[in-house]
N, C-alpha and C positions, 0 to 999 in steps of 0.2 A: 599719366603719373604726374602726382603734386605732391612736392615735400615741403614742406617748410621747417626751416632751420633757424635755432633761436640761441642767444647766448644766455638766457637766462631758466632755469629749470621750473618758472612758474610764471611763464608768458602770459597768461591769460588775466592776472591780477590787473584791475582796471585803474589801481592807483599806483602804478608806477610806468615809466616808459620802456620801451623794449627794442631793439633792435632785431631785424629779423631778414632771411633771405628765403626767397620762394624758388625752387625748381622745378621747372616743368618739361615733360618729355612728350610731344605732342606730335600725332600723326597727322600729316596734312596731306598726304597723296593717296594716290589710288591705284588700282592695279596695274595701270597702263604707267603711271609716272609714280613710283613712293617717293616719298619726302618726309624727313621727321626733323623736328626743332626741338633744340634743347634751349629752354628760357630761362634765365636767372635774373630775379627781380629783388632789388634792394628796396628796403622800407624799414620805418619805425612805427612803433604805436605810441602815438602822443596822450598820456594819461590826462593832461590839461585838456585838450581838444576832444579827447574821447573818439580819436579816428586815427586810421592810418595814415602816414604822409609817405607818397610813394618817392624814391629817389631817384630810380632811374633801373634800365633792365640793358641785358646784352643778350642777343640772340646768336645761336649757331645752327647751319642747315646741315642735315647728314642724308646720305643715299640710303643706307640700310639701318634696319633695327638694332642690329648689332654694332654698329658705328655710333649710333644715339645714346644706347645704352651705356658704350664706354666712356663718351663724353659726360655723360650724366654723372656717372661714378667719380670721374675724375674730377669735376667741377664740386660735387658733394665734398669729397675727400680734400679740396681745397679750403673750402667753407667749414670744414670740422678743424682743420689746421689753423684756421685763423680764428677761432674761438666759438664758432657755432656747434656745440657740442650735442644741444639739445633739438630733437625732433618732432613734428607731429606729420602723419601721413596722411592724405585725404584720396578717399576712393573715387 
């Protein structure tokens, strides 16, 4: 699962800078050792350079899919409260 959160309701305009947070929920395990990762990536779109500038990331490991879903939702809620009210979900 990948969801990108934006502060702007028109993040794909190429002439404006945009700050974004990408949240990922990854299944890294197998049947013998399930492991899940919640990754939060901070970045910005630079209109002048026409590229994404990565600012950093924060990972959190989880043992169950339920725990990973809960952490993902908690991080998403925190980012929405910080002003990232618009989202794009990638399939």
